[in-house]
N, C-alpha and C positions, 0 to 999 in steps of 0.2 A: 572374583567378579561377582557383584551383587545380583541376586535373583529374587523374584517375588516369593513371599512365604505362603500367600494364599491366592486363590483365583479371584480376579477382579469381577465384580458383578456386572451384568449387562447395563443396569441402570447407571452405575458409576461410570462405566466406560462411555456410554452414550452421552452422559452429562458432560464429560470432559471433551468429547468430540463436538458437542453443541457449542461449548465455550470457545473451542478452537475455531469453529466455523464463524462464530459471531465476531471474533477478533479479525478474521480475514475479511469479512464483509465490511467492517468499519474501515479497515485500511484501504479497501477498494473504493469505498465512497470518498474518502479523503483524496485519493489519487485522482479520481474523476473530477472532484471539485477544483483541485489545483490545475488540472489540464484545461478545464473549461475557462477558468479565470485567465490563464495564459493566452488561450485562443481569442478570448473576447477583448483582451487588452486592459482589463480592469485589475491587473495584478499589482499588489503592493505588499511589501513585507517579506519578500524572498527574492533571491538572486538566481538568475539562470543565464547562461551565455546566449547571446543573440547570434543568429546566423549572419555571416558576412554577405553583404550584397555584392552583385557582380561588379559594380563600379570600384569598390574597395579592393577587390581581388586583382583588377587590371592594373592598378597603380603600383 
């Protein structure tokens, strides 16, 4: 099993953590944008299943 040969410096580990947080923030922004477009009805370019209305379920 591979193990690190030297201790990782605080600067390097903090930099990696900052990059990881930045990627997560970008994904969260994209998810919010898609959600807003779905709710506003201006969505084009992606598919999502629409909920069945009550009339369709009764038939």
